[in-house]
C-alpha positions in Angstrom: 0.0 0.0 0.0 1.4 3.4 -1.0 0.9 6.3 1.2 0.4 9.8 -0.4 2.4 12.7 1.2 0.6 15.9 0.7 2.9 18.8 0.0 2.1 21.9 2.0 1.7 24.9 -0.2 2.7 28.4 0.8 -0.2 30.7 1.5 -0.3 33.6 -0.9 -2.1 36.7 0.3 -3.6 38.6 -2.7 -4.0 42.3 -3.2 -7.4 43.5 -1.9 -9.6 46.0 -3.3 -11.0 47.1 0.1 -10.5 46.5 3.8 -13.8 44.6 3.7 -12.5 42.3 1.1 -9.4 41.7 3.0 -11.3 41.0 6.2 -13.5 38.4 4.4 -10.5 36.7 2.9 -8.7 36.5 6.3 -11.9 35.0 7.8 -12.3 32.5 5.1 -8.6 31.5 5.2 -8.0 31.6 9.0 -7.3 27.8 9.3 -4.9 27.8 6.3 -3.1 30.9 7.8 -2.8 29.3 11.3 -1.5 26.1 9.8 1.1 28.0 7.7 2.2 29.9 10.7 2.5 26.7 12.8 4.6 25.0 9.9 6.8 28.1 9.6 7.4 28.3 13.3 8.2 24.4 13.5 10.6 24.9 10.5 12.4 27.7 12.3 11.3 30.5 9.9 11.3 33.3 12.4 10.5 36.2 10.0 8.4 38.6 12.0 5.4 40.3 10.6 7.1 43.6 10.8 10.0 42.3 8.7 7.7 40.8 6.1 5.7 44.0 6.0 8.9 46.1 5.6 10.0 43.8 2.7 6.6 44.1 1.0 6.6 48.0 1.4 10.0 48.3 -0.1 8.9 46.2 -3.1 5.7 48.2 -3.4 7.6 51.5 -3.1 9.8 50.6 -5.9 6.8 50.6 -8.1 5.5 54.0 -7.1 6.3 57.3 -8.9 6.2 60.5 -6.7 3.9 63.2 -7.9 3.0 66.7 -6.7 -0.5 68.0 -6.8 -2.1 71.3 -5.8 -5.2 71.0 -3.8 -7.6 73.5 -2.3 -6.8 74.0 1.4 -10.3 73.0 2.6 -10.0 69.7 0.5 -6.7 68.9 2.0 -8.0 69.6 5.5 -11.0 67.4 4.8 -9.0 64.5 3.5 -6.6 64.7 6.4 -9.5 64.6 8.9 -11.0 61.6 7.2 -7.6 59.8 7.0 -7.1 60.5 10.6 -10.5 58.9 11.5 -9.5 55.8 9.6 -6.0 55.7 11.2 -4.3 56.2 7.8 -1.6 58.7 6.6 -3.4 61.2 4.5 -1.3 60.6 1.4 -2.1 56.9 1.6 -5.7 57.8 1.9 -5.7 60.1 -1.1 -3.9 57.3 -3.1 -6.7 54.8 -2.0 -9.4 57.3 -3.0 -7.8 57.9 -6.4 -7.4 54.2 -7.0 -11.1 53.5 -6.1 -12.2 56.4 -8.4 -10.2 55.0 -11.3 -11.5 51.5 -10.7 -15.1 52.7 -10.9 -14.4 54.9 -14.0 -12.8 51.9 -15.7 -15.7 49.6 -14.7 -18.4 52.1 -16.0 -16.9 52.2 -19.5 
């Protein structure tokens, strides 16, 4: 009788369109993520979340092009206030708003 050894695949976390989509994916994949963390711990992979995020941020930053825009003062104050409520840096929040608007515009074509 032959036994089949199931190879453990690495969990790949996709890019999410929204915080809600991310939360839903995390809930749906909780058991896989816990198993992956357990496997990594047993294998001695001690990369911390902070280290993994820093590596990811460095890769993402390489894809970005800095831009300068002129905004009305009241718009800037408004976006800063909204970003603060969400716990985000205001420039990140502006980038999120712009991406969402572009996604909607492309979808409506």
